[in-house]
N, C-alpha and C positions, 0 to 999 in steps of 0.2 A: 106157171107162166110158160108160154111157148116162145121159143126163140126160132125165128125164121131167117134163113140166109138166102140172098139172091145175088146173082150176077147181074150187074146193072150197066147202063150206059151213062150214068151220072159220073162224068170224068173230070170235072174241074170245079173250082170254087164258084164260078158263075152258074153252073148247073145246080150246084148245091144250094145256092141262094134262091133258085126258083122252086126247088122241091121243099125247102125248109118250112115255109108257112103252111103248106098243105099237110105235111107230116105232123107238125106241131099242133095243128088244129084238130087232128083226129083224136078224139077222146079215148078210143080203144087202144091206142099205141102208148105204152108206158115209157118206152125208150127206143131210140133208133140211132143209127150211125152209118156213115158210108166211109169205107177205107179207100181213099183216093190213091194210096200208095200201091195197093194190090192190083195186079193185072186185070182181075175180074171186077174191080171197083165194087167190092162186096158191100151190099146193103144188109145190115142186120137189124131186125125188128123184134122187139119184145112186146107180146100182146097176149091177153087171155081170151079175147073175143073174135079176132079176125082170122080168116083163112088166108092161105097164100094167094088165092085168086082175088080176094078183096084188097090185099095190099098191092097187088099188081094193078088193079083198077085205080087205086089212089095215086100211085106213081104215074100211071098213064094219063091222068087228068092234066098233068103239066108237061106231057110229051116225052116221058121217059119210059124205058122198058126195064122190067125186072124178071129174070128167069130164076125160078126156084132151084136152089142147090140141094140135091138129095144127099142125105148123110149115108 
Protein backbone atom coordinates (compact mmCIF):
# COMPACT_ATOMS: atom_id res chain seq x y z
CA UNK A 1 0.00 0.00 0.00
CA UNK A 2 1.21 3.48 -0.84
CA UNK A 3 0.83 6.36 1.59
CA UNK A 4 0.70 9.75 -0.13
CA UNK A 5 0.92 13.02 1.79
CA UNK A 6 -0.21 16.39 0.51
CA UNK A 7 -0.23 19.97 1.71
CA UNK A 8 -3.84 21.05 1.24
CA UNK A 9 -6.14 24.03 1.55
CA UNK A 10 -8.77 21.94 3.35
CA UNK A 11 -8.66 24.07 6.47
CA UNK A 12 -11.90 23.68 8.43
CA UNK A 13 -14.67 21.21 9.21
CA UNK A 14 -16.86 22.86 6.55
CA UNK A 15 -14.19 22.16 3.92
CA UNK A 16 -13.84 18.65 5.26
CA UNK A 17 -17.58 18.04 4.88
CA UNK A 18 -17.33 18.98 1.18
CA UNK A 19 -14.41 16.68 0.45
CA UNK A 20 -15.58 13.69 2.54
CA UNK A 21 -18.24 12.30 0.15
CA UNK A 22 -15.87 12.45 -2.83
CA UNK A 23 -13.01 10.77 -0.99
CA UNK A 24 -15.25 8.13 0.57
CA UNK A 25 -16.79 7.28 -2.82
CA UNK A 26 -13.40 6.63 -4.42
CA UNK A 27 -13.01 2.85 -4.26
CA UNK A 28 -9.22 2.98 -4.79
CA UNK A 29 -8.71 4.92 -1.54
CA UNK A 30 -8.45 2.55 1.41
CA UNK A 31 -8.12 5.29 4.03
CA UNK A 32 -7.65 9.05 4.15
CA UNK A 33 -7.37 11.80 6.73
CA UNK A 34 -6.76 15.55 6.95
CA UNK A 35 -4.83 16.94 9.91
CA UNK A 36 -6.57 20.28 10.48
CA UNK A 37 -4.21 21.04 13.39
CA UNK A 38 -1.05 21.06 11.23
CA UNK A 39 -0.10 24.29 9.43
CA UNK A 40 0.03 22.43 6.10
CA UNK A 41 -3.42 20.85 6.65
CA UNK A 42 -1.79 17.55 5.72
CA UNK A 43 -3.95 15.21 3.66
CA UNK A 44 -2.82 11.59 3.99
CA UNK A 45 -4.15 9.03 1.51
CA UNK A 46 -3.56 5.27 1.55
CA UNK A 47 -4.06 3.63 -1.86
CA UNK A 48 -2.73 0.80 -3.97
CA UNK A 49 -3.96 2.10 -7.30
CA UNK A 50 -3.94 5.90 -7.45
CA UNK A 51 -1.09 8.21 -8.37
CA UNK A 52 -0.53 11.54 -6.66
CA UNK A 53 -1.91 13.28 -9.75
CA UNK A 54 -5.12 11.25 -9.60
CA UNK A 55 -5.63 12.13 -5.92
CA UNK A 56 -5.07 15.79 -6.77
CA UNK A 57 -7.78 15.57 -9.46
CA UNK A 58 -10.22 13.97 -7.02
CA UNK A 59 -9.64 16.73 -4.46
CA UNK A 60 -9.85 19.32 -7.22
CA UNK A 61 -13.35 18.17 -8.16
CA UNK A 62 -14.68 19.90 -5.06
CA UNK A 63 -12.50 22.99 -5.39
CA UNK A 64 -9.53 22.14 -3.18
CA UNK A 65 -5.82 21.86 -3.87
CA UNK A 66 -3.36 19.22 -2.76
CA UNK A 67 0.39 19.60 -3.25
CA UNK A 68 2.41 16.42 -2.92
CA UNK A 69 4.87 16.43 -0.02
CA UNK A 70 8.05 14.68 -1.14
CA UNK A 71 9.80 12.56 1.46
